C-alpha distance (Angstrom), angle and dihedral (degrees) to the residues before:
residue distance angle dihedral
R1 . . .
V2 3.81 . .
K3 3.80 123.0 .
V4 3.80 114.5 -167.6
R5 3.79 125.7 -164.9
K6 3.80 135.9 163.2
I7 3.80 120.4 -121.0
G8 3.80 126.1 -174.8
R9 3.78 128.0 61.3
V10 3.81 91.9 -131.2
T11 3.80 106.8 23.3
K12 3.84 98.4 37.4
T13 3.81 88.3 -154.1
K14 3.80 116.9 -165.8
I15 3.81 114.0 -120.9
A16 3.81 118.4 -169.4
L17 3.79 124.1 -160.8
C18 3.82 111.6 -159.6
F19 3.82 127.1 -169.8
L20 3.80 143.0 144.7
E21 3.79 106.9 -105.1
N22 3.81 99.3 -148.7
I23 3.81 94.8 44.7
V24 3.81 107.6 39.0
N25 3.80 122.6 80.9
P26 3.84 107.1 -108.1
K27 3.82 90.4 -142.0
L28 3.80 88.9 61.8
I29 3.81 91.6 56.6
E30 3.81 90.8 47.4
E31 3.81 91.1 52.0
I32 3.82 92.6 48.2
D33 3.81 90.4 49.0
R34 3.80 90.8 49.8
R35 3.80 93.5 50.8
M36 3.80 94.9 43.9
S37 3.79 93.0 48.1
A38 3.82 88.6 56.4
I39 3.83 92.5 59.1
D40 3.81 110.3 111.4
I41 3.81 113.3 175.5
D42 3.79 137.7 132.9
G43 3.79 95.9 -119.7
V44 3.80 143.7 2.0
L45 3.80 111.6 -151.1
D46 3.80 100.0 167.2
S47 3.79 141.9 9.0
G48 3.82 89.6 -103.6
A49 3.80 89.8 73.3
V50 3.81 91.5 55.1
E51 3.80 89.9 46.7
Q52 3.80 92.4 57.9
F53 3.80 92.4 50.1
I54 3.81 97.7 51.4
E55 3.83 102.5 37.1
D56 3.81 121.0 106.9
H57 3.82 105.3 -129.0
H58 3.79 116.4 31.8
T59 3.81 94.8 -173.5
S60 3.80 96.6 51.7
P61 3.83 114.3 109.0
F62 3.81 90.2 -146.4
P63 3.82 121.3 86.8
Q64 3.79 113.1 -114.0
I65 3.81 97.9 -171.8
Q66 3.77 123.3 52.6
N67 3.80 119.7 -132.5
T68 3.78 125.9 -165.2
E69 3.79 140.5 170.3
R70 3.81 93.5 -155.0
P71 3.83 119.5 99.6
D72 3.83 93.0 -157.8
K73 3.79 91.9 56.0
T74 3.80 90.6 48.7
V75 3.82 91.9 50.0
A76 3.81 90.6 49.1
A77 3.81 89.3 52.8
L78 3.82 91.4 50.0
L79 3.81 90.0 52.1
E80 3.82 88.8 52.3
G81 3.81 91.1 58.4
R82 3.80 98.6 -97.9
A83 3.79 128.1 127.8
A84 3.80 129.5 -124.2
I85 3.79 126.0 -145.9
F86 3.80 119.9 -156.3
V87 3.81 126.3 -166.8
D88 3.78 118.9 -156.3
G89 3.80 109.1 -108.0
S90 3.80 96.1 13.8
P91 3.84 121.7 108.6
F92 3.82 92.2 -152.7
A93 3.79 124.5 89.4
L94 3.81 118.8 -156.6
I95 3.81 115.6 -135.7
V96 3.81 117.8 -156.9
P97 2.93 137.7 -134.4
A98 3.82 100.7 26.9
M99 3.78 126.4 -165.6
F100 3.80 124.3 -158.0
N101 3.80 94.7 -110.0
Q102 3.82 91.9 54.4
F103 3.79 90.3 73.2
Y104 3.82 89.6 61.6
Q105 3.79 96.0 50.1
T106 3.77 124.6 92.2
V107 3.78 129.9 -163.6
E108 3.79 89.2 -106.8
D109 3.83 89.2 63.7
Y110 3.81 89.7 68.2
T111 3.81 92.0 60.2
E112 3.81 98.7 41.0
R113 3.79 124.8 89.4
F114 3.78 112.3 -97.5
V115 3.82 95.0 -110.1
I116 3.80 93.4 54.6
G117 3.80 93.2 40.8
S118 3.81 92.3 49.2
L119 3.81 92.0 49.4
V120 3.81 92.0 51.3
R121 3.81 91.3 49.0
L122 3.81 90.6 50.3
I123 3.81 88.6 53.2
R124 3.81 89.4 52.2
L125 3.82 90.8 49.6
L126 3.80 89.2 50.9
A127 3.80 88.0 52.1
I128 3.84 88.5 54.2
V129 3.81 89.7 55.8
F130 3.80 90.3 49.7
A131 3.79 92.9 48.1
L132 3.80 94.5 48.8
T133 3.81 107.1 35.2
L134 3.81 112.2 17.6
S135 3.82 97.0 85.5
A136 3.81 91.2 41.6
L137 3.82 91.6 49.9
Y138 3.79 90.5 50.8
V139 3.83 90.9 52.1
A140 3.82 92.9 45.9
L141 3.81 95.1 48.2
T142 3.80 96.6 44.9
S143 3.82 94.5 43.0
F144 3.82 104.8 36.4
N145 3.81 111.9 8.3
P146 3.82 110.5 32.6
E147 3.82 89.2 148.4
L148 3.82 88.3 73.4
I149 3.82 91.6 61.0
P150 3.84 117.6 88.7
T151 3.80 111.1 -103.2
D152 3.80 97.5 -115.7
F153 3.78 92.2 48.2
A154 3.82 91.5 46.0
V155 3.81 89.7 54.0
A156 3.82 90.2 50.4
V157 3.82 91.2 49.6
A158 3.81 92.1 47.9
G159 3.79 91.3 48.6
G160 3.80 92.4 50.1
R161 3.80 92.2 47.9
S162 3.80 94.8 48.8
G163 3.80 93.3 99.7
V164 3.81 99.4 34.3
P165 3.84 109.5 106.9
Y166 3.84 100.5 -155.8
P167 3.83 137.9 51.6
P168 3.83 123.1 -83.0
V169 3.82 94.8 -105.2
I170 3.83 91.8 59.3
E171 3.79 91.0 44.3
V172 3.81 94.0 51.1
L173 3.82 93.5 44.1
M174 3.79 90.5 51.0
I175 3.81 94.4 50.2
E176 3.82 92.2 43.2
T177 3.81 90.6 51.8
V178 3.80 91.5 49.6
M179 3.81 90.1 50.1
E180 3.81 92.2 50.8
V181 3.81 92.2 48.5
L182 3.80 90.4 48.1
R183 3.81 91.4 48.7
E184 3.80 92.5 50.1
A185 3.81 91.4 47.1
T186 3.81 90.2 50.7
I187 3.81 91.5 53.1
R188 3.82 91.3 52.6
M189 3.80 94.0 48.3
P190 3.82 121.9 90.1
Q191 3.79 111.8 -84.5
Q192 3.80 93.3 -117.0
V193 3.81 94.1 61.2
G194 3.82 102.0 23.4
G195 3.81 95.7 84.0
A196 3.78 94.2 46.7
I197 3.81 92.7 47.8
S198 3.81 92.1 50.0
I199 3.81 93.7 52.0
V200 3.81 95.1 42.6
G201 3.81 92.0 42.7
V202 3.81 93.7 52.9
L203 3.80 92.9 46.9
V204 3.80 95.2 45.8
I205 3.82 96.5 42.8
G206 3.80 92.9 43.8
N207 3.80 94.5 49.8
A208 3.79 92.6 42.7
A209 3.82 92.7 49.6
V210 3.82 91.9 50.8
A211 3.81 93.3 44.5
A212 3.80 91.8 49.0
G213 3.80 92.3 50.4
L214 3.79 93.0 -115.6
A215 3.81 95.8 119.0
N216 3.77 142.3 22.8
P217 3.85 115.8 -117.6
I218 3.82 89.2 -128.5
T219 3.80 89.4 55.2
I220 3.80 89.9 55.4
V221 3.82 89.7 52.6
I222 3.83 92.6 48.4
V223 3.81 92.9 49.4
A224 3.81 90.5 46.8
L225 3.81 90.7 53.6
T226 3.82 92.1 50.6
T227 3.81 90.3 49.3
I228 3.80 92.2 50.0
G229 3.80 89.0 48.1
S230 3.80 91.2 57.0
F231 3.83 90.1 50.2
A232 3.83 89.7 59.9
T233 3.82 91.3 67.6
P234 3.84 109.1 100.8
A235 3.83 94.8 -154.7
Y236 3.81 112.7 70.3
N237 3.81 94.9 -155.4
M238 3.81 91.6 52.9
A239 3.81 90.8 48.5
I240 3.82 89.6 53.7
A241 3.82 90.2 53.0
F242 3.80 92.2 56.2
R243 3.82 91.2 43.8
M244 3.82 88.5 55.9
L245 3.80 94.5 45.3
R246 3.80 92.7 50.7
F247 3.81 91.8 73.4
P248 3.84 98.2 55.3
M249 3.82 88.1 44.6
I250 3.82 90.0 55.8
I251 3.81 91.2 47.7
L252 3.83 91.5 49.5
A253 3.81 89.8 49.0
G254 3.81 90.3 50.3
L255 3.81 91.7 50.8
F256 3.82 103.1 38.9
G257 3.81 107.5 9.9
L258 3.81 117.6 -143.6
Y259 3.82 90.0 -8.3
G260 3.79 88.5 60.6
I261 3.80 91.7 51.5
M262 3.80 90.7 51.7
I263 3.82 91.0 48.5
G264 3.82 89.7 51.6
I265 3.81 93.8 47.7
I266 3.82 92.6 48.2
F267 3.81 90.1 49.5
I268 3.83 92.3 48.8
V269 3.82 93.2 47.3
N270 3.80 91.1 49.6
C-alpha cells in the first residue's frame, strides 16, 4: 500500500508512506500518520527534514530512523514489517521503526550464511568499542591506573612521553581534534585528491608531532585505531554519533579515570 500526502505550506512536497498491508503492524501506520499530520512547515526539501519531525528524542546523538539509498535494503525492510517513507526529489528512503542493530547491518548480510554474517557483525561491534572507548581507556590507564598496564608497555609509554609537556588527556584531545579536522577536510576535497591528501596529511602531521615532542608515538597509534573503528560503521549518521561521544568520554577519563569511563558508558546505554 502507498499513502501519499502533501507537506509544506509553500512547496507542497509529496510524501509517500509505503508498507505491506498483511505484514506491517497497523498501529505503526497509525502512529506514522499521526506524527506526519502534525508537521507544519513552509517547505520540505529532503527526507532529513521529515526525519527530524517524526523521531522520538530530538536531543539524542543517535539516529532513530534509518535512511538508505538502496532499493534492495528498503524492500528487505518492508518484508520485515517495517514502513518506508519517500520524499519527492530526495534519493533517501526513511525506514521506520529502526533498532540499534540495524545500523550495523548491510545488504550483503541478508545474502550471507548466518555464521559468516554473525562474525562480520561481531567485528563491527568490536569496532564500535574501539571507536568509543580506546582513547578514553588509554587516558585513564596512563593518568590514574598505570599499575594495570604491563611493565614493558608501561616503560615504552613512559619513554615516549618523556618529552611531551602536557598530560595525556590534552595530548589525546589535540590529536583527536586534528584527525577530525583532517577527515572533514578530506570529505570536502575533490575525490581525485582527497584520498592522497588524507594519507599524506596523517603521515606528515603524525611524524611532525612526534618529532616536535607534541605527541607520543603510542598516542598516534591509539587515535588511529579509534578512527579506523569509526570507519567500520556502515551507517554514516551512527558513525558521527560515536565520533561526537568519543570526546566527552576522553574528558571523563581525564577527570575521573576508569570511574569516568563507566559513568559515560552507563549514560550512553541509558
